[in-house]
C-alpha positions in Angstrom: 3.0 -3.9 -1.1 1.2 -4.4 -4.3 2.7 -1.0 -5.6 6.2 -2.3 -4.6 5.7 -5.5 -6.5 4.6 -3.7 -9.7 7.5 -1.2 -9.4 10.0 -4.1 -9.1 8.4 -5.9 -12.1 8.4 -2.9 -14.2 12.1 -2.2 -13.0 12.9 -5.8 -14.0 11.1 -5.4 -17.4 13.0 -2.1 -18.1 16.5 -3.5 -17.2 16.0 -6.8 -19.2 14.6 -4.6 -22.2 17.6 -2.2 -22.0 20.3 -4.9 -21.7 18.9 -7.1 -24.5 18.4 -4.1 -26.7 21.9 -2.8 -26.1 23.6 -6.1 -26.5 21.7 -6.8 -29.8 22.4 -3.2 -31.0 26.1 -3.0 -30.6 27.0 -5.8 -33.3 24.6 -4.8 -36.2 23.2 -1.4 -35.3 19.7 -2.8 -36.4 17.1 -1.0 -34.2 14.5 -3.1 -35.4 16.0 -6.3 -34.6 17.2 -5.0 -31.2 13.7 -3.9 -30.3 12.3 -7.4 -31.3 15.0 -9.1 -29.1 14.3 -6.6 -26.3 10.6 -7.5 -26.4 11.3 -11.3 -26.6 13.7 -11.0 -23.6 11.0 -8.9 -21.6 8.6 -11.4 -22.1 10.9 -14.3 -21.1 11.8 -12.3 -18.0 8.2 -11.7 -17.2 7.5 -15.6 -17.8 10.3 -16.5 -15.4 9.1 -14.1 -12.8 5.6 -15.7 -13.1 7.0 -19.1 -12.6 9.1 -17.9 -9.6 5.9 -16.5 -8.2 4.1 -19.9 -8.8 6.8 -21.9 -6.9 7.0 -19.2 -4.2 3.2 -19.8 -3.5 3.4 -23.7 -3.9 6.2 -23.5 -1.2 4.0 -21.1 1.0 1.2 -23.7 0.7 3.5 -26.4 1.5 4.6 -24.8 4.7 1.0 -24.1 5.6 0.0 -27.6 5.2 3.2 -28.7 7.3 2.2 -26.2 9.9 -1.6 -27.8 10.0 -0.2 -31.2 10.5 2.1 -30.2 13.3 -0.9 -28.6 15.0 -3.0 -31.7 14.7 0.0 -33.7 16.0 0.4 -31.3 19.0 -3.4 -31.8 19.6 -3.1 -35.5 19.5 -0.1 -35.3 22.0 -2.2 -33.1 24.3 -5.0 -35.4 24.3 -2.6 -38.4 25.1 -1.0 -36.4 28.1 -4.6 -35.7 29.5 -5.4 -39.4 29.3 -2.0 -40.3 30.9 -2.7 -37.7 33.7 -6.2 -39.0 34.2 -4.8 -42.6 34.6 -1.9 -41.5 37.1 -4.8 -39.8 39.2 -6.9 -43.0 39.2 -3.7 -44.8 40.3 -3.0 -42.1 42.8 -6.6 -42.4 44.2 -6.3 -46.6 44.3 -3.0 -46.3 46.3 -4.6 -43.9 48.6 -7.7 -46.2 49.3 -5.0 -49.0 49.7 -2.9 -47.1 52.3 -6.1 -46.3 54.2 -7.1 -50.0 54.3 -3.4 -50.8 55.5 -3.7 -48.1 58.1 -7.1 -49.8 59.3 -5.4 -53.1 59.3 -2.5 -51.6 61.4 -4.9 -50.3 64.0 -6.9 -53.6 63.9 -3.6 -55.4 64.7 -2.7 -52.9 67.5 -6.1 -53.6 68.9 -5.4 -57.2 68.7 -2.0 -56.7 70.3 -3.9 -54.9 73.3 -6.3 -57.7 73.5 -3.2 -60.2 73.5 -1.6 -58.5 76.2 -4.6 -58.4 78.4 -5.1 -62.1 77.6 -1.5 -62.7 78.7 -2.2 -61.2 82.0 -5.3 -63.5 82.3 -3.6 -66.6 80.8 -0.2 -66.6 81.9 0.0 -70.4 80.9 -0.6 -69.8 77.2 2.3 -67.3 76.9 4.7 -69.6 75.0 2.1 -70.3 72.6 1.2 -66.7 72.0 4.8 -65.5 71.7 5.3 -67.2 68.6 2.1 -65.5 67.4 3.4 -62.0 68.5 6.6 -62.4 66.6 4.7 -63.4 63.3 2.4 -60.3 64.0 5.4 -58.1 64.6 6.9 -59.4 61.2 3.8 -58.7 59.5 3.6 -55.2 61.0 7.2 -54.4 59.8 6.3 -55.6 56.3 3.1 -53.4 56.3 5.3 -50.2 57.3 7.8 -51.1 54.7 5.0 -51.3 52.3 3.6 -48.0 53.7 7.1 -46.3 53.0 7.3 -47.6 49.6 3.8 -46.5 48.9 4.7 -42.8 50.2 8.0 -42.9 47.8 5.8 -43.9 44.9 3.3 -41.0 45.7 6.3 -38.4 45.8 7.6 -39.9 42.4 3.9 -39.6 40.9 3.6 -36.0 42.0 7.1 -35.0 40.6 5.9 -36.8 37.1 2.6 -34.9 37.3 4.4 -31.5 37.7 6.6 -32.4 34.8 3.7 -33.3 32.7 2.1 -30.1 33.7 5.0 -28.1 32.7 5.2 -29.9 29.3 1.4 -29.2 28.9 1.9 -25.7 29.4 4.9 -25.4 27.2 2.9 -27.3 24.3 -0.1 -24.6 25.1 2.3 -21.9 24.5 3.5 -23.3 21.2 0.0 -24.0 20.0 -1.0 -20.2 20.7 2.1 -19.1 18.7 1.1 -21.4 15.8 -2.3 -20.1 16.0 -1.1 -16.3 15.9 1.3 -17.5 12.9 -1.9 -19.0 11.0 -3.9 -15.9 11.6 -0.9 -13.8 10.0 -0.8 -16.1 7.0 -4.8 -16.0 6.6 -4.3 -12.0 6.5 -1.6 -12.4 4.0 -3.6 -14.8 2.0 -6.6 -12.2 2.1 -4.3 -9.4 0.8 -3.0 -11.7 -2.1 -6.7 -12.4 -3.0 -7.4 -8.7 -3.0 -4.5 -7.8 -5.1 -5.5 -10.6 -7.5 -9.0 -9.2 -7.7 -7.6 -5.7 -8.3 -5.2 -7.1 -11.0 -8.2 -8.8 -12.7 -10.0 -5.4 -12.9 -6.9 -3.6 -14.1 -6.3 -6.4 -16.8 -8.7 -4.9 -19.5 -7.2 -1.4 -18.9 -3.6 -2.9 -19.5 -4.8 -4.8 -22.5 -6.4 -1.5 -23.9 -3.0 0.3 -23.3 -1.1 -2.4 -24.8 -3.3 -2.2 -28.0 -2.8 1.7 -28.0 1.0 1.3 -27.9 0.9 -1.1 -30.7 -1.0 1.2 -32.7 1.3 4.1 -31.7 4.4 1.8 -32.9 2.6 1.3 -36.2 2.2 5.1 -36.5 5.8 5.7 -35.6 7.1 3.3 -38.3 4.9 5.0 -41.0 6.0 8.4 -39.7 9.6 7.2 -39.9 9.0 6.3 -43.6 7.3 9.7 -44.2 10.5 11.2 -42.6 12.8 9.3 -45.0 10.7 10.8 -47.9 10.9 13.9 -46.3 14.7 13.8 -46.1 14.9 13.1 -49.7 12.7 16.2 -50.4 14.8 18.4 -48.1 17.9 17.6 -50.1 16.3 19.0 -53.2 15.1 21.9 -51.3 18.4 22.7 -49.8 19.8 24.4 -52.9 16.6 26.3 -53.0 17.1 27.4 -49.0 20.6 28.4 -49.8 19.4 30.7 -52.6 16.9 32.2 -50.2 19.3 32.4 -47.2 21.0 35.2 -48.8 17.8 37.0 -49.4 16.8 36.3 -45.9 19.9 37.7 -44.4 19.4 41.1 -46.2 15.9 41.2 -44.6 16.9 40.3 -41.1 18.6 43.7 -40.7 15.3 45.2 -41.5 13.4 42.9 -39.2 15.6 43.5 -36.4 15.0 47.3 -36.7 11.4 46.8 -36.8 11.5 44.4 -33.7 13.4 47.2 -31.8 10.4 49.5 -32.8 8.0 46.8 -31.6 9.6 46.4 -28.4 9.5 50.0 -27.6 5.8 50.1 -28.5 5.3 47.0 -26.3 6.8 48.7 -23.4 4.6 51.8 -23.8 1.6 49.5 -24.1 2.6 47.9 -21.0 2.7 51.3 -19.2 -0.8 52.0 -20.4 -2.0 48.8 -19.1 -0.6 49.5 -15.7 -2.1 52.9 -15.7 -5.5 51.4 -16.7 -5.6 49.0 -14.1 -4.9 51.6 -11.5 -7.8 53.5 -12.8 -10.0 50.6 -12.7 -9.1 49.7 -9.2 -9.8 53.4 -8.3 -13.1 53.5 -10.0 -14.0 50.2 -8.1 -13.2 51.9 -4.7 -15.2 54.9 -5.7 -18.0 52.8 -6.7 -17.9 50.7 -3.3 -18.1 54.1 -1.4 -21.0 55.1 -3.9 -22.7 52.0 -3.2 -22.6 52.1 0.6 -23.7 55.8 0.5 -26.6 54.8 -1.7 -27.7 52.0 0.6 -27.4 54.3 3.6 -29.4 57.2 2.0 -32.0 55.5 0.1 -34.8 53.4 1.6 -35.1 49.7 1.3 -37.8 49.9 -1.4 -35.2 51.6 -3.9 -32.3 49.2 -3.3 -33.4 47.4 -6.5 -32.8 50.3 -8.7 -29.3 51.1 -7.5 -26.4 51.2 -9.9 -25.4 47.4 -10.8 -22.2 46.9 -9.3 -21.6 43.4 -10.7 -21.7 45.0 -14.1 -18.5 46.6 -13.4 -17.0 43.7 -11.4 -17.6 41.3 -14.4 -15.0 42.9 -16.7 -12.5 43.2 -14.0 -12.8 39.4 -13.2 -12.5 38.8 -16.8 -9.6 41.1 -16.9 -8.0 39.2 -14.1 -8.5 35.8 -15.9 -7.0 37.3 -18.8 -4.0 38.3 -16.9 -3.5 34.8 -15.1 -4.0 33.0 -18.5 -1.3 35.6 -20.2 1.1 34.4 -17.5 0.4 30.8 -18.2 2.0 29.4 -21.5 -0.4 28.2 -24.1 0.8 24.3 -23.9 -0.2 24.4 -20.1 -3.7 25.5 -21.0 -4.0 22.7 -23.7 -2.5 20.2 -20.9 -5.3 21.6 -18.4 -8.0 20.9 -21.1 -6.7 17.3 -21.7 -6.7 16.4 -18.0 -9.7 14.7 -16.4 -11.2 15.8 -13.1 -9.8 13.2 -10.8 -6.2 13.8 -12.4 -6.6 17.6 -11.4 -7.6 16.4 -8.0 -4.3 14.4 -7.9 -2.4 17.3 -8.7 -4.2 19.5 -6.2 -3.5 17.0 -3.5 0.2 16.9 -4.3 0.6 20.6 -4.2 -1.4 21.2 -1.0 -0.9 18.2 1.3 2.5 17.2 2.9 1.5 13.4 2.5 -0.8 13.2 -0.6 -0.6 9.3 -0.7 -3.8 8.6 1.1 -5.9 11.1 -0.9 -4.3 9.5 -4.2 -5.0 6.2 -3.1 -8.8 7.3 -2.5 -9.1 8.8 -5.9 -7.5 5.7 -7.5 -10.0 3.2 -5.7 -12.9 5.5 -6.7 -11.8 5.3 -10.3 -10.9 1.5 -10.3 -7.2 2.0 -10.9 -3.9 2.3 -9.1 -2.0 5.4 -7.8 1.1 4.6 -9.7 -1.0 4.4 -13.1 -2.5 7.9 -12.3 1.0 9.3 -11.9 2.3 7.9 -14.9 -0.7 8.9 -16.9 -0.3 12.5 -15.9 3.5 12.5 -16.7 3.0 10.7 -20.0 0.3 13.5 -21.0 2.6 16.2 -19.8 5.5 14.6 -21.9 3.2 14.6 -24.9 1.9 18.3 -24.6 4.7 20.2 -22.8 7.7 18.0 -23.5 8.5 17.3 -19.8 7.7 15.2 -16.7 6.2 17.4 -14.0 5.7 14.9 -11.2 9.0 13.5 -9.5 8.0 9.8 -8.6 11.4 8.8 -7.4 11.8 11.0 -4.3 10.9 10.2 -0.7 7.5 11.7 -1.4 5.4 12.7 -4.4 6.2 16.2 -5.3 6.1 18.6 -8.4 9.2 19.6 -9.9 10.1 23.1 -8.5 10.6 24.8 -11.9 7.0 23.7 -12.9 5.4 24.3 -9.5 4.2 28.0 -10.3 2.5 26.9 -13.7 0.8 24.0 -11.8 -0.6 26.4 -9.0 -1.8 28.9 -11.8 -3.4 26.0 -13.8 -5.2 24.9 -10.6 -6.3 28.4 -9.9 -7.7 28.9 -13.6 -9.6 25.4 -13.2 -11.1 26.5 -9.9 -12.1 29.8 -11.2 -13.7 28.1 -14.2 -15.6 25.8 -12.0 -17.0 28.7 -9.9 -18.1 30.7 -12.9 -19.9 27.6 -14.1 -21.5 26.8 -10.9 -22.7 30.7 -10.4 -24.1 30.7 -14.1 -26.0 27.4 -13.3 -27.3 29.3 -10.1 -28.2 32.5 -11.7 -30.1 30.2 -14.5 
């Protein structure tokens, strides 16, 4: 993510600088003024990008605060719902107790009615007086039954309301869980942003140092431009002398071409002799191996130390092989290898040997407190200064060496590994 942001900012800076440089260069063709306007536009673009990032972060904090408030409101709603459910349960318990009391009253009234019937058999004379009381009791029983039906209806409505509140509570719980996951994701993004800020804080001195180096290089380029103008004046004066010498050189050119043909024939003869010497050396090595094995078999263990030193013959052959490899590698590649550091060579080795070198390059960058893109840019910049070309293609689907430079990079890595092996062998021998 950080590498994508940096690459986007670099691309934005390049586009802003290029557009402002081109637009200011077309009317007056003044390169210094165009570069100044390009730098000013670049700084303004980065300032605008910085302001946009600040506003985006402020908006994210505002959204986070609103989410916190929403969570608090949902928690308050949850507590209120729980209190209302408790109240409804208490009312339900009260209604249940009242219904039990009414049932007891109904049972008592029935018992009284039975007593009255028994008393009617015993007291037939008091029938008329008791009939009015019986009617009153029946009306009271009907009222009690109606109240019982009303209580049952209210109980059913309360149970339905309870179920609806439980469904709402479950829905609010799912929303709270989703909000908690969103808060966790936002916290992880915040941690990543803090890590990126610490890494940028570490890289800030290196970037400032690089900016100072670029300024010094710009001053040196201006001085070189002035010197080139002076040399241009001098070359105009020397042009006449060169034209006079040109005729003399053309006369000698024919002689040198004949000498060149002779040298080419001699070089071909020397190459044939070199191949013949290499074949003789390999035959001698095979003979010495057979001789060494026969000597080990024939002589006792005490005389093994006095055998012919086989390493004395292998050392010149190894030196000859190293010279052949360095002869195949151009001189500027050797200079390029000397200017590379050990971790930069490890980056090249990872790109050549691994199909997905990104994790290895990331580990190397973290070990050296830098970033993978900066490592790739440093290697390409050094290759452009020494060889004159870029050797790593950072714009493809994966990091790779350009095919025309792959053989030279492999030979350079083999020379570097041979050098390390020789140094380690010398240290072990010492």
